[in-house]
Every structure is written in structure tokens, then in C-alpha cells.
PLY file of the C-alpha trace (Angstrom):
ply
format ascii 1.0
element vertex 326
property float x
property float y
property float z
element edge 325
property int vertex1
property int vertex2
end_header
0.00 0.00 0.00
1.82 3.09 -1.26
-0.80 5.71 -0.31
0.54 6.94 3.04
-2.69 8.64 4.36
-4.77 5.58 3.47
-2.18 3.30 5.05
-2.14 5.37 8.25
-5.93 5.20 8.49
-5.89 1.42 8.04
-3.10 1.11 10.63
-5.12 3.24 13.05
-8.16 1.06 12.45
-6.18 -2.09 13.25
-4.65 -0.61 16.38
-8.08 0.37 17.71
-8.83 -3.32 18.13
-7.91 -4.12 21.78
-4.94 -6.47 21.32
-1.19 -6.43 20.78
-0.23 -6.35 17.10
3.19 -7.80 16.19
5.04 -5.60 13.71
5.33 -8.50 11.26
1.54 -9.04 11.24
0.88 -5.34 10.74
3.40 -5.30 7.87
1.62 -8.25 6.26
-1.81 -6.66 6.66
-0.63 -3.36 5.18
1.59 -4.89 2.47
4.69 -3.01 3.60
7.95 -3.76 5.40
8.33 -3.79 9.22
10.51 -0.69 8.87
7.63 1.17 7.20
5.35 0.06 10.02
7.76 1.57 12.55
7.82 4.86 10.63
4.00 4.92 10.41
3.73 4.28 14.14
5.99 7.29 14.74
3.77 9.38 12.44
0.70 8.41 14.52
2.54 9.34 17.70
3.41 12.72 16.20
-0.30 13.22 15.53
-1.07 12.60 19.20
-2.09 8.93 19.15
-0.63 7.09 22.19
0.75 3.98 20.46
2.58 1.77 22.94
5.22 -0.78 21.96
6.33 -3.85 23.90
9.48 -5.83 23.17
10.05 -9.56 23.07
8.58 -12.53 21.22
5.05 -11.75 22.47
5.42 -8.01 22.05
3.85 -5.68 19.56
1.93 -2.42 19.20
-1.21 -1.32 21.03
-3.23 1.91 21.08
-3.46 3.04 24.71
-5.99 5.36 26.30
-4.93 8.97 25.87
-5.92 12.34 27.29
-8.38 12.97 24.45
-10.74 10.86 22.39
-9.08 10.15 19.00
-11.13 9.92 15.80
-12.49 6.41 15.42
-11.96 4.50 12.22
-14.84 2.07 11.71
-15.33 -0.65 9.12
-18.71 -1.13 7.44
-20.09 -3.64 9.95
-19.03 -1.55 12.94
-20.58 1.62 11.51
-23.88 -0.14 10.79
-23.98 -1.70 14.27
-23.39 1.65 16.02
-25.93 3.49 13.86
-28.63 0.86 14.45
-27.97 0.88 18.19
-28.12 4.66 18.43
-31.28 4.86 16.33
-32.99 2.17 18.42
-32.09 3.86 21.68
-32.99 7.35 20.54
-36.23 6.28 18.86
-37.57 4.53 21.95
-36.56 7.28 24.40
-34.56 4.98 26.67
-33.57 6.72 29.90
-29.93 7.79 29.86
-29.57 8.03 26.08
-30.27 11.77 26.00
-29.06 14.38 23.53
-25.44 13.20 23.29
-26.55 9.99 21.59
-28.69 11.95 19.14
-25.76 14.24 18.27
-23.54 11.21 17.74
-26.17 9.64 15.49
-26.51 12.86 13.48
-22.76 13.01 12.91
-22.52 9.33 12.00
-25.45 9.33 9.56
-24.09 12.46 7.88
-20.89 10.69 6.84
-22.29 7.21 6.19
-21.99 6.13 2.55
-25.29 5.65 0.77
-24.93 1.86 0.78
-24.51 1.79 4.58
-27.29 4.30 5.17
-29.60 1.99 3.23
-28.57 -1.00 5.37
-29.29 0.94 8.55
-32.73 1.98 7.30
-33.59 -1.58 6.27
-32.58 -2.99 9.65
-34.52 -0.29 11.47
-37.63 -0.90 9.38
-37.47 -4.64 10.04
-37.27 -4.16 13.83
-40.52 -4.00 15.82
-40.20 -2.55 19.35
-42.26 -3.70 22.32
-43.15 -0.41 24.03
-43.62 -0.26 27.75
-45.48 2.09 30.04
-46.65 5.35 28.53
-43.42 6.08 26.66
-43.81 7.71 23.26
-41.92 6.43 20.24
-40.23 9.06 18.09
-38.67 8.96 14.65
-34.84 8.97 14.92
-34.67 11.05 11.74
-36.76 13.72 13.48
-34.35 13.75 16.42
-31.24 14.00 14.24
-32.79 16.78 12.12
-33.60 18.76 15.26
-30.19 18.12 16.82
-28.38 19.26 13.67
-30.52 22.42 13.42
-29.95 23.28 17.09
-26.21 22.72 16.83
-25.93 24.70 13.59
-28.23 27.53 14.82
-30.57 26.99 11.88
-34.29 27.74 11.90
-36.55 24.70 11.80
-40.02 24.26 10.30
-42.35 21.37 11.13
-45.96 20.29 11.50
-47.17 19.96 15.08
-50.18 18.24 16.64
-51.33 19.67 19.97
-52.85 17.66 22.81
-56.42 18.24 21.54
-55.49 17.10 18.02
-55.17 20.54 16.41
-52.53 20.61 13.64
-50.39 23.68 13.08
-47.26 24.68 11.19
-44.39 25.97 13.34
-41.27 27.97 12.54
-38.82 27.90 15.45
-35.27 28.57 16.53
-34.32 25.24 18.15
-32.37 25.45 21.41
-32.01 21.95 22.93
-33.50 18.47 22.99
-34.44 17.09 26.41
-35.16 13.44 27.25
-37.23 12.55 30.31
-36.65 8.81 29.83
-40.18 8.28 28.50
-40.50 11.23 26.11
-38.40 13.67 24.09
-39.04 17.42 24.14
-37.71 20.24 21.95
-37.10 23.58 23.62
-37.31 26.31 20.97
-38.20 29.95 20.36
-41.46 30.09 18.36
-41.11 32.83 15.73
-44.83 33.33 15.05
-45.79 33.39 18.75
-42.76 35.46 19.74
-42.11 33.33 22.82
-40.36 30.20 24.08
-42.19 26.90 23.71
-41.77 23.21 24.62
-42.76 20.69 21.92
-43.29 16.96 22.37
-41.18 15.38 19.65
-43.59 12.46 19.13
-46.17 15.05 17.97
-43.79 16.56 15.39
-43.87 15.54 11.73
-42.04 16.57 8.55
-39.27 18.63 10.19
-36.76 20.33 7.92
-34.04 22.92 8.39
-34.79 26.11 6.43
-31.16 27.15 5.95
-31.79 30.50 7.69
-29.26 31.07 10.48
-30.10 32.77 13.77
-28.31 34.20 16.77
-29.15 32.13 19.87
-31.43 33.90 22.38
-31.08 33.73 26.14
-33.26 30.98 27.60
-35.45 32.19 30.51
-34.27 29.33 32.73
-31.07 27.87 34.14
-30.97 25.27 31.36
-33.24 23.41 28.95
-34.02 20.63 31.43
-35.19 23.17 34.02
-37.34 24.90 31.41
-39.03 21.62 30.40
-39.59 20.67 34.03
-41.20 24.04 34.70
-43.37 23.79 31.58
-44.63 20.32 32.49
-45.36 21.36 36.06
-47.31 24.39 34.84
-49.57 22.13 32.78
-50.39 19.77 35.67
-52.94 20.55 38.42
-51.37 21.02 41.86
-52.92 20.36 45.25
-51.87 20.68 48.87
-51.29 17.61 51.03
-51.49 17.88 54.84
-51.01 14.78 56.98
-50.17 13.99 60.60
-47.73 11.12 61.06
-47.41 9.31 64.39
-43.63 9.03 64.27
-40.70 11.32 65.16
-39.83 13.97 62.56
-36.30 12.61 62.02
-37.74 9.12 61.39
-40.12 10.46 58.73
-37.50 12.78 57.19
-35.37 9.75 56.32
-38.28 8.33 54.31
-39.48 11.46 52.49
-37.58 13.08 49.57
-35.95 16.28 50.82
-37.08 18.11 47.68
-40.70 17.29 48.52
-40.96 18.56 52.10
-39.39 18.65 55.54
-41.50 17.12 58.36
-42.46 19.63 61.11
-42.35 18.11 64.61
-45.51 18.47 66.72
-44.04 16.62 69.72
-41.48 13.90 70.34
-43.63 11.22 68.73
-45.66 13.10 66.09
-44.92 15.30 63.08
-46.78 17.00 60.24
-46.28 16.85 56.48
-47.41 19.87 54.49
-46.51 20.17 50.80
-47.81 20.94 47.31
-47.50 18.41 44.51
-48.63 17.73 40.96
-48.21 13.97 41.37
-51.17 11.61 41.18
-53.25 10.59 44.18
-51.98 7.04 43.67
-48.36 8.14 44.00
-49.00 10.21 47.14
-51.01 7.40 48.75
-48.21 4.90 48.12
-45.59 7.37 49.37
-47.50 7.83 52.64
-48.07 4.09 53.03
-44.32 3.48 52.71
-43.57 5.70 55.72
-43.90 2.62 57.95
-45.95 4.61 60.47
-49.58 5.42 61.27
-50.83 8.63 59.66
-53.97 10.71 59.22
-54.65 12.84 56.13
-56.33 16.22 56.67
-56.12 17.51 53.08
-57.14 17.13 50.31
-60.47 15.31 50.62
-59.79 13.56 47.30
-56.74 11.86 48.86
-58.77 10.81 51.91
-61.35 9.20 49.64
-58.68 7.51 47.55
-57.00 6.05 50.66
-60.40 4.78 51.87
-61.01 3.00 48.56
-57.46 1.68 48.43
-57.68 0.35 51.99
-60.93 -1.45 51.22
-59.46 -2.95 48.05
-56.42 -4.23 49.95
-58.59 -5.64 52.72
-60.77 -7.50 50.21
-57.67 -8.86 48.51
-56.77 -10.69 51.74
-60.13 -12.44 51.78
-61.29 -10.60 54.92
-64.86 -9.41 55.43
-66.09 -5.97 56.53
-65.21 -6.73 60.15
-61.73 -7.88 59.23
-62.59 -11.58 59.64
-62.18 -14.25 56.88
0 1
1 2
2 3
3 4
4 5
5 6
6 7
7 8
8 9
9 10
10 11
11 12
12 13
13 14
14 15
15 16
16 17
17 18
18 19
19 20
20 21
21 22
22 23
23 24
24 25
25 26
26 27
27 28
28 29
29 30
30 31
31 32
32 33
33 34
34 35
35 36
36 37
37 38
38 39
39 40
40 41
41 42
42 43
43 44
44 45
45 46
46 47
47 48
48 49
49 50
50 51
51 52
52 53
53 54
54 55
55 56
56 57
57 58
58 59
59 60
60 61
61 62
62 63
63 64
64 65
65 66
66 67
67 68
68 69
69 70
70 71
71 72
72 73
73 74
74 75
75 76
76 77
77 78
78 79
79 80
80 81
81 82
82 83
83 84
84 85
85 86
86 87
87 88
88 89
89 90
90 91
91 92
92 93
93 94
94 95
95 96
96 97
97 98
98 99
99 100
100 101
101 102
102 103
103 104
104 105
105 106
106 107
107 108
108 109
109 110
110 111
111 112
112 113
113 114
114 115
115 116
116 117
117 118
118 119
119 120
120 121
121 122
122 123
123 124
124 125
125 126
126 127
127 128
128 129
129 130
130 131
131 132
132 133
133 134
134 135
135 136
136 137
137 138
138 139
139 140
140 141
141 142
142 143
143 144
144 145
145 146
146 147
147 148
148 149
149 150
150 151
151 152
152 153
153 154
154 155
155 156
156 157
157 158
158 159
159 160
160 161
161 162
162 163
163 164
164 165
165 166
166 167
167 168
168 169
169 170
170 171
171 172
172 173
173 174
174 175
175 176
176 177
177 178
178 179
179 180
180 181
181 182
182 183
183 184
184 185
185 186
186 187
187 188
188 189
189 190
190 191
191 192
192 193
193 194
194 195
195 196
196 197
197 198
198 199
199 200
200 201
201 202
202 203
203 204
204 205
205 206
206 207
207 208
208 209
209 210
210 211
211 212
212 213
213 214
214 215
215 216
216 217
217 218
218 219
219 220
220 221
221 222
222 223
223 224
224 225
225 226
226 227
227 228
228 229
229 230
230 231
231 232
232 233
233 234
234 235
235 236
236 237
237 238
238 239
239 240
240 241
241 242
242 243
243 244
244 245
245 246
246 247
247 248
248 249
249 250
250 251
251 252
252 253
253 254
254 255
255 256
256 257
257 258
258 259
259 260
260 261
261 262
262 263
263 264
264 265
265 266
266 267
267 268
268 269
269 270
270 271
271 272
272 273
273 274
274 275
275 276
276 277
277 278
278 279
279 280
280 281
281 282
282 283
283 284
284 285
285 286
286 287
287 288
288 289
289 290
290 291
291 292
292 293
293 294
294 295
295 296
296 297
297 298
298 299
299 300
300 301
301 302
302 303
303 304
304 305
305 306
306 307
307 308
308 309
309 310
310 311
311 312
312 313
313 314
314 315
315 316
316 317
317 318
318 319
319 320
320 321
321 322
322 323
323 324
324 325
């Protein structure tokens, strides 16, 4: 192989496989002499790649972990595997995937040859997910289009379906994508409404970048995640919960999230919980039941009624009658 850049890329690809490569095997793979391999290894080191060499009969070359992430050189099968994995994770909104995976997918699909892009699409189309819970499936292409537009500060146009089914056309300046684990949201400045908006990505269709650049505006929140959290909370009804717990305040504090409330001691053996929440009655009832202590709910009446129904259901599940006897 006489083309030095191509040979260096192939050498880098071989060294990224986690094993020791004898110089003779590398020379055979590259079709050059061991001396040329040594020179190419020095060229990679000059470029910042930490290539280690070990002496002896079992020695060879290995690419070590460096201070920075080097460009990866992938063969066709590796590129397809990574693209399919990223698309599957992003499309099903798996918790922990988040925007970094979408950006990586956007970069990878941008440079994939047409033949590999077709293979990825075919594999994705032939895969049927089994959704769980109330998670919403999104199109990976929609995510990558949004991620690229946000990164490139390019205005985005798309069709949007609101919660009541109304369809509208939106022109926005995309800021960030936010994953909650079950759903994806786009935080963007809506041009026509002259205000910031949060869009559920599973309700977006036909997104495309317009090519018009924009100067990023200042988000009215600490970050995109905080803005989405505030938007979702604003849409949910809130109610006040007041309950007396027959247990010391420090005992209850260890069993209640600090962000929710701090128990207020009434005496040595009793404390009060007083907080606002947008969570469901079911969640609050279970949270109180897990305190491992007797409690009485003063507010709201809807929670009192729910606990009464839940208690009766649990009692009936044990086979007991109204008086608590089988």
C-alpha cells in the first residue's frame, strides 16, 4: 500500500482493536515492510495517538488510552452496528440516552456512505419494538434533524399536533432536545408566537431545516431541562397535602424526599407533612403508606377518599370481610 494517508488510516483502524499487534503481522496486513510500520507508528505518535510498543517474542503495538478521544476508524459492519444501536435507543426514548446519543447519530449518519445508510434503514424498518409504560416512540430522523438544526443555529419548520389534536405549522429557533426517559421534548423559540415553547417530539412531523441562520437567544431558565420541568409542572394541576404522622420527625425525614418537604415536629412522637404536589393521588397514597408509620390525612379530601377505597381494596384482597374476619 503506497498511499501513506490511506495506510495510516488502516493502521489506526487495526490498532483500535484491543490487542497487541506484532510488527510483522501489521506489515503483512498493510503490504509493507516492518521498517515502514515503525515509521508509520511514529507518524501516529506525532499526531497525538498514544501507540505503545512492547518488546520480546510476544510483544507488539497497542493503542493506549490517551488524554483525548481520537477519531475512530470504523469498518462497514461496525458503523452499521453503532448506527442501528443509536437509532434504536434514541427512537424509543430509553432513559440515559439523552441528547449526546442523538448528536452522535446525526454526525454518523451524515458521513455514512449511501450503501450503509440503506442498510441501517432496512434494519430499522425490520425491527418491531415492544413499548412499555406510557413512553412515546419518536422517529430517529426527526431527532437528528432537530439536533443538527440546534447545533448549527438553523431555523426549523415542522408540522405539530397539539394535545387536543389541532394541527399547526411551526417555525422555530431550536435550542435543545431534552429526554425525560419516556419522552423527548424540543425547547425552541417560536417565531410566530414570539415566545419560548416546549414541543413533544412524538407530535412533530415533517421537520426540515430552512437554511436560515439565527443568533441564539437567552433561555429564561437555568438550562433546557429546568425549562421543560417548569413547563410540564405548569400544565399539571397542583394540590396541597397535609397529613399527621405518628412518628418522630427525624424518622419520617429519612423516608421522604428532601425536595418534597421537611416534616415539622408536633411533639417527640408526632410530626406533620405539608406540601404541594402535581403527582397523582396514587403516588401520594403509596408514598404515605411506605412511611412505615400510622398517619392521618387532613387535606385534600380527594386523597382521603382515595385512601379509603385503596384500603378497602387491599382488605378485600386478603379475603377478609367488613369486620376484618375471613
